[in-house]
C-alpha positions, 0 to 999 in steps of 0.5 A: 107963441112964436118968437119967444122962450119963457123962463120962470124967475126964482128967488132961490133956484136951489130951493125952488122958490118962485118969484112969481114972474116970467121972462119972455126972451125974444128969439129973432126968427127972420132977421138979417144975420147981423141983427140975429148975431147981436140978439144972441150976444145981447139978449132982450125980452119982456120981463118984470118991472118990480120984484113982486109976483105977476108984476107989471112988465116992460121990454128990457135986456138981460144977461145969459148969466142971469138966465142961467143962475136965476131962471128955468125955462118953462112951457108957454102954458106954465108961463101963462099960469104964473104971469098973466100980465106978461101975456096981456102985454104980449097979446094986447088985442086978445 
């Protein structure tokens, strides 16, 4: 999916205990340079609303620190397996 990177959320990254959710980081593609710069400093995307597997989602901000400590980048295929509700939000007509 163009314009997103997917990160699996873990309750314990060291023990590899998945939270059952995925964060879809929005990547600016053809934005003006000032918007792209803002998005790099203040990342945002679509993430879990509740702390339960396959949670409802909404657009939210995050921090690079949170992504580094709580998440691992995964493929779109793996993200679809873990968090189907995320893709129902990202692809409403499908």
